[in-house]
N, C-alpha and C positions, 0 to 999 in steps of 0.2 A: 636580652641577647638570645635566650633559649628559644623564644618564639620565632626569631628571625632565622635561626638554624633550621627549625622544623619546617618553616615555610619553603626553604630552599630544597627540601627533599621532594622530588616529584611524586605526585599521587599515582598509585597504580590503578589500572583500569577497573579491576574487580575488588578493590580494597574495602568498599563500603557494603558489599553484599550481605555480610553477616549482621550488620547493624541496622539494616533497613526495617521499618515497622511492617507488621503483617497487614494484609488487606483487610480493612474493617468491614463489618456488616452493619448497615444502617438500621435504625429502628423500624419495625414493621409499620407503625403508625405514620412515620415521616415519609416512607417510600410510597405508601398507598395514597397519602394526601397529595404528594407530588404527581402521582399517576393521574389522579382526578383532575388536577390542575392542567395536566398536559392533554387530556382527552377532551376537556371542555369545549375548545374551539371547534371540534369536529362533530358536536352533538346538537340535536334539537333539545328543547327543554325537557320533553318527555323522555327522550333517550338518556339524557344526562341523569335524570331522577332514577331511572331504572339501574344505571351503572353505579350510582351512589349506593343503592340498596345492595347490589351484588358485592361491592367492595366492603360494605359494613358487615355483611354476612360472612365474607371471607375473613375479615379482620377478627371477628369475634369467635369464629369457628375453626375450620380446617387450617386457615392461614396461620393461626397462632401455633398450632402443632408443627406445621412445616417450618416455621421460623425458628422454633426451638431446636429442631433437628439440624437446621442450617448453622445455628450458633454452636451446636455440639461439633459439627464438622470443622468450623472455624477454630475451635479450641485445639484441634489436632493437626491443623495445616497452616503454614504461614501465609498461604494464598489459597483460600477455599475455592476460588473460581478457576484457577489455572487449568487443571486437567479437563474440567467440564467445558470450558470455553474452547480449548483446542479441539475437543471431540465434536461439540455441537456446531461450532462455527466453521470448522475446516475438515477434520479427518473423517467424519461420518457423512459429509455432504457427497452426493453421488454424481451431480452434474459435472461436465468437463471443467476442470479448474483452470486450464490454460487461458480461456477467454473470460470465464465468469468470476474467477476468484483472484487470479494473478494480477499484479499491477505492472505496468510498463511505462516507459517514458523516454523523452528525448534528452540527450546530453546538451549542455549549453555552450560547448566550445566554439560553435560557429559565431557566437557574439564577440569573440576576440580573435585569437590567432589561427583558428581552424575553420574558415568558411568552406562551403562545399567546393571540392577541387579533385578532379579525377587524377588517379595515379599516386595519391597520397595515403590511401587507406591503411596499407600495411605499416608504413613508416610511423604514422600516427598511432596505430593500434599497439605497436611495440612500446611506445611511450606511455599510453594510457594504461596498458597492462602492467608496465613497470611500477607506476604509481599505485595501482591496485595491490600489487604484491608488497609494496612498502607499507600500505595500510594493514594488510594481513600480518605483516611482521610486527607492526605496532601492537596489534592485538595479541599475537603469539608471545611477545615479550612483555605484555602488560604495560606498555608505555603510552597507550592512548589515554589521555586524561579523562577521568569519569565526568559524565555530563551532570549539570546541576541546574536547578531553578533557583536563582539567587544563591543562597548558601546550602540549599537542601539538595543532597545527592540524589540522582536518579538511578533506578535499577539498570544495570548494564548487561544483564544476562542475555538479552536478545542478540547482542553483538557476537556472542559465541556461535550464532546460527547463520552469520553472513557468509562464511566460507566453509568448505568441506561438509556441506549439508544437503540432504535430498529427501524429498517425500517419496515413500514407496507405497504403491497402491495395494489395497487389500480388498477382498471380495465384499466384506461388509464395512470395513473401516481401514483407512490408510494409517501409516506410521511415519514418524520422522527419524531418519538415520543421521546422526551428527558425529562426525569423525574428528572435529576440531579439538586440539589440546593446546594449552599454553605450554611454554617452554618448561615451566616447573612441573607440569603434569606428565610430560612425556612426549613421545614422537607424534608428529602431526603430518598427515599426508601432504606432499608438496608438488603433486603433478597437476597439470592443466589439461583440459580436454578442448580440442578445437573441432568445430563442425563446419563443413563446407560442401555444398552441392550434394547433400544426402549422405556424406561420408563422415567418419568419426576418427580422429587421431588423438594421440596423447604424447606429452613429453614432460619431463621434470622441470619445474621452474627454478630448482636449485642445482648448482653444480659445484662440487667440493664445498657444500655448505653455504655457498654464496648465491644470492638471487641473480638470475641471468640479467645482463644489462640490455637496454633497448637494442643495440646492434645484434646481440645474441638472440633475443626474442624475434627480431626481424628475420634472422636467418631461418629460425624454426617455422615461423608463420609463412615465409616465402616458399619454403619447401612444400608445405601443405597446399598452398594456393596453386603453385605451378603444377603439382601432380593432379589436382582436381580440375584444373583448366584443360589439361591435355588428355585426361582419361575419362571414361564414361561416368555418368551420374551414379551415385550410390543408391542403396535400397531405401534410405530415408526412414530407418527404424525409429528415429526420434519422434516421428509423427504420432506414434502410439501414445505418447504422453498427453496428447491433446484430446483423447477419447473420454467417453463417460467412464467413471472411475472403476466400476465393477468389470466392465468390458476390458479395460486396460489391465486390471489385476489378472484376469483369466488369460489374456494374451501374453502377459509376462510369464505366468506359470507355464504356458505352452512353450514359449521361447526356451525356458530353462530345461524343459523336458526333451527338447530336440537335441541339445548338446550342453554338457556341463560347462563348456568354455563360455557359453553365452552368459552364464551367471557371473563368471569372473569379469566379463566386460561390463555388465551392469554395475558390479561392485566398483570397478575402476571409475565409471562415470559418477556414481553416487558419492564416492569419497574424494573426488577431485576438488581442488580449491574452488574453481568455478569453470563455467563454459565460455569459450570465445566463439561467437557465431559469425562466420564470414558470410555476409549477406550480399547478394548480387544487385539488390535494388538501389535506386538513387532517389530517395524520397525528398525532393527539393524543399527546403524550409528556410525561413528567415527569422530574425529575432521577433518580428511582429506576427508571424504565422508559422507555427510549429506543427500544423495539422498532419502533413504527410509523414513526418518522422514519428509522430505519436501513434498514428494508425499502424504504421509498419512495426513499431516496437511491440504493441500489444497484440496485433492481429496479422503478423507477417508469416513468412514461410515456416511451416511446422516441421520441416525435415532438418532444420539446422539449429533448433533450440530444444533443450531438454526442459519441457514445461514444469517438471517437478523440482528443478534445481533452484536453490535459493538465490542464485545470481547467474544470469546469462548476460554477458557483455556483447552487444550486437555492434558489429563493424559494417557500416554501409559502404558500398563501393565508391561513393563520392567523398569519402573521408569524413563523414559525420557518424555519430554514435547514438546508441540507445541501449535500453536494458529491459529485460522482462524477468520477473522474480515470483517464486511461489510465496504466497502470503501467509501460509500456515506457520512457519517457524518464527517470523518476526513482522513487526509493523514497519510501514514505509520510512519512518524517521531514521531507522538504522541505515538503510540504503542512501537516504538523503544526506546523512552525515558523511558517508564515504564519498558520494558524488560531489559534494561541496568541497571536500578536501582535494579531490582530483582536479576540480575546476580551478581552485586557487593555485595549486601547484603548477598545473599546465600553463596558467596565465603568467605566473611568476617566472617560469622558464621560457616565456615567449613561444611556447609550443615546440621547443627544440630540445634535443639531447646535447648537453654540453660536456659530457664525460668522454671516456676513452672509446675508440672505435674497434678495439681489439676483440676478436671473437675466439674464445677458447675452443679447443677440440672437445666435442661432446656428442653423444648419440643423437641421430636424427629422430624426428617424431615417428611413432609407430602407429600403423593403422589398426583400428579395432574392428575386426570383421565378424559380424554375427553369422552363424549358420542358420539359414532360413529354409522353410518348406512352403508348400503351397498355401497352407492355412495361415502361416505367419504373414505371407505376402498379402493375403486377402484381408487380414486384420489391419495391416498398414494402410491398404487402399481404403478400407472402410473409415479408418480414423481420419485420413486426409479429407475424404468426401464430407463427413459430418462437420469437420472443422471449417472447411471452405464455405459450406452453406451457412454456418453460424456467423463467420466473419463478414460475409456479404450483408448480413442483417445489421451489423453494428455501425452506427454513425458516430464519428468523433470529430470535434473541432477543437483546435488549440490556438487561441488568439490572444494577443496582448491588447489590453486597454491602455492607451499611452497618454491620455489627457492629464492624468495625475496619479499619485500613488500614496505611499505611507506618509511622506512629508506633509502634504496638504491636509491629510486627514488628522494627523497629530496636531497640526496648527490649530485645528478646531477643537482640540482637547477631546477627541473621540478615539475609541479603540479601533484600529484598522481592521481587525478580524471581524468584529461585530458589524462594522460598517459594510463589509462585503457580504456577510450573512444576511443582513436586512435587505440589501440591494438585490440579492438572489431571490429572496422571498417575494419582494415586490415584483420582480421580473416574472416569476412564475404566476403570481396572482393576476398580473396584467394580461399575460399570454393565455392563461387557461380559465380566467374568470372564476377561479375557485381556490380553496386552500390546498396546499400540498404538504402532507406529513413529511417531516424533515429531520434528518440525522446529521449531527456534526460530531466528529471524533474528539473526545477529550482524553488526554493521557493520564494514566494512573501510575506512572513510573516512579512516583515518590515512595511507592509501597513495594515490598518484596515481590519480584516477578510480575509486577503490575504491567498491564498492557493498555487497554482502553475502556472507557465508559461512554455510553451514549449521552450526548447532550441534545435535547430536543428544542430547536430554535423557533418552532412554530407556536409561540406563546400567544395567549389572549392579547397581550400588549402589542405584539408584532402584527397580529390580525387587525386590531383596532387602528394601528398606524397605516397599514396597507389600505384599509377602507377609507381612512381620512384622505390619503393621497389620491384616491380615485373619485373622491367626492368634490364636484366642482363648487359646491357651496361652502366648503371648509376653508377657513383662512389660514394664512402662513403661520401665525402664532400658534394656532391649535395643532396644525400639522407638526410643528417643531416640538411642541409639548408631547404629542403622542410618540414622536420619534425618540425623544430622550427617555421616555418611560420604557419603550421597547429596548433601548440600549441598556438601561439599568437592569432590567429583568434578565436579559441575555447574559450580561457579565456576572450576575449573581448565580445563575444556573451553571455557567461554565466553571466558576470557582468551586461550587459545591461538587460538581462531577469530578473535578481534578483532585478533590480532597476525599474521594471515596464516598461521597454522599449523593451520588446519582441514584436512580431507582431501577433502571432497565436491567442491569446485571443482577440486582437483588431479586427482581421478579423472575429472571431466568433461573436463578438458583432455586427458588421456591417451586417453579414449574418442574425442574429436573428431579427434585426430591420427590415430588408428587408422582412423577413418572416411575421412579425407582420403587415407590411404594405400590405401584399398580393402580394409582388413582388417575383415571383418564377423564377428559371432558369436564374439568373444573370450570364452573360458570365464569370465573374471572377471565379465563383465557378463551372461552368460546363466545363471549360477548362480542357482537359485531364491531363495537367501538375499539376493541383491542387491536385488530389488524388495521382498521380504518385510520387510526392515529399513528400507525407505523409499527406497532408491536409484532413480535414474531418475525422480524426481518422484512417488514412490508413498507419501508420508508420510500416515498415517491422521490424525494430529493435526498440523495446520499452524498454528503459533502465532507470535505476536509481541507483545512489550511495545511499546505505542504511545508510552509515556512516562509521565512523572510530572505531566502537565498535565491540562487539562480536555477534551482533544481525543481522539476515538476514531473508529475506522472498522471496516469489515468487508470480508472477501474470501470468495468461495465456497470450499468444501472442495477440496483437491487431487485427491482420489479419490472415487468414488461412495459408498464405505462409510466416508467420513471426516468430519472436522469442520474448520471454520475456527475458531480460538480466539484472539481478540484482546482486549487488556485495557489499561487505564490504572490507575495506582496513585496514589491521593491519601492525605493524612495520615489521613483518617477512613473511607475506603471503597476498594473495588476494583470498577471497572466493567468488565463483560465483554460482548463481542458474540460470539455463537456461531452458526455456520452449519452446516447439514446439508442433505442431499437427502431430501425426503419419500418419494421412490420407493424409498429404501433402508429396509427395515422394521426393521433392527437399530439404526439411529442415531436419536437424538431429542435435539434441542438443549436443551429445557427440563429433561429428566431429567439431562443432563450438568451443567447449571447447578446443579440441586438437590444433586447429589452433590458438586460442586465446593464449594458453601457448607458442606456437612457436613465435607468434608476440611479446609477452612480452620480451622473451629472445633476440630477434633481436633488439628490441628498446633499451634495456639496453646496448647491445653491441654497438649499433650506438652511444649512448650517451657517452659511455666509450672510444671507439676508437677515437672519435673526440676530446676527452679531452687531448689525449696524445700529 
């Protein structure tokens, strides 16, 4: 009886945080041996022999000392990587983050009750905003169920960063300002910011302690939209967030020096729940082709989104939706969880509000007006210019492969994610006639404050299989054998990475300790095979399974001659978003997608023929 009673008590969002295990440090020997395994496919015999020597020297010498120092750090911190990762991967990076680091994506509502339709955007925005506020309230009151893998709880700390969070630029290093608090911790800001035609407004999402209803939210959004439609364009201060980080930090300092009121406006934006961007574009999309919405979400109008905000909800004027988010405070799975909740709720309500139409008396939205001078205006104009030039260079396609999906792959007793990963590698190999170093995200959220580990899918087994597929003399049985070996290796490496036994973050830790000790140019990291195999953020294929839901996003490629490759897997389809840089003449996103589609067909055929 007791166990039944305890089961009926709902779990609280953050209840397992104190009992999560610390992030482990793998053994030096195992990380270095995995590293050698990973670089092998990219090396000639002579190069590989040289790298084996470098690794041996590192393992017997300086590496041993650095590893001991890392173990010492891990004894004093539940997550030895956390601060380092935030700094090295995000806060110290100086390139503009809005295009290069943020992730953006389309909302899937057009697949059911909200197809593109003029005149619906504010009505729909009021409903989607209401559900977003319900999600905030679930977090605020700790009623969102903690996520788990089987029975193992996942770290939920990143969910604290979804609302009331903003990155703030610094001359050398940015910082994250988080104003979110749970009900038991204290007051949490409850205002929203709305951006439209270069102008910025704010209003409280609560009135008398109650979340505004969709009719009330509609009244507030309509007020903003009507004013912006009949009055001149605003100054577009938000565009500053799209600039190179040090430039933006200095422009921000200048803004504050003009008028102290500017600082309080910045604080209002930073602490807001999230930003609603009213976008005038109509990026026509369909369930089979989300390209226009995806491009607009990641690379749209810079004057109506705050690039440093953890969540910008974009409302397009044809009644479709997207989002763009700063990647520093959390990984995409947090946003995916909320967007999947929104999609299910909107679908269940048939896209309509079925509650009361009563609108309470409450203050209208207030415009936030910056005091600007000539220098501030020239900073805004510079930011816009560099952003527009960069966005012109970004190529994005977001297409659905509809011949089959998870069901058919599972029928062949194969893992759907591994299936897609191998198809992607074959597509790249076929298109470029060479290997591409490859990164797939692995989650380490079963550990305290765990984020991600690198899983490197370009294994020797995957390469052997790609070569077999391209070899006209190779028979079906041998191709199938090679494919199954590649599957097994991939699944093994993914399981290791998720259990804290990857090697990339470990090597990063050793590199950063060496840097702190003033040890530059260690041979392990200056060896040409290190970047060629993807080390130091040089992966040609940067990929991630966004999940088995309706939610998808895109990120720019990691390197100039690379691709971003993101996908979601449904029972009957696989939807991919692929990014590349147009100024690189060897890469082409649509060609990669076409090759990917052919690879999927060939793989299913291979799995089928060999079952006969």
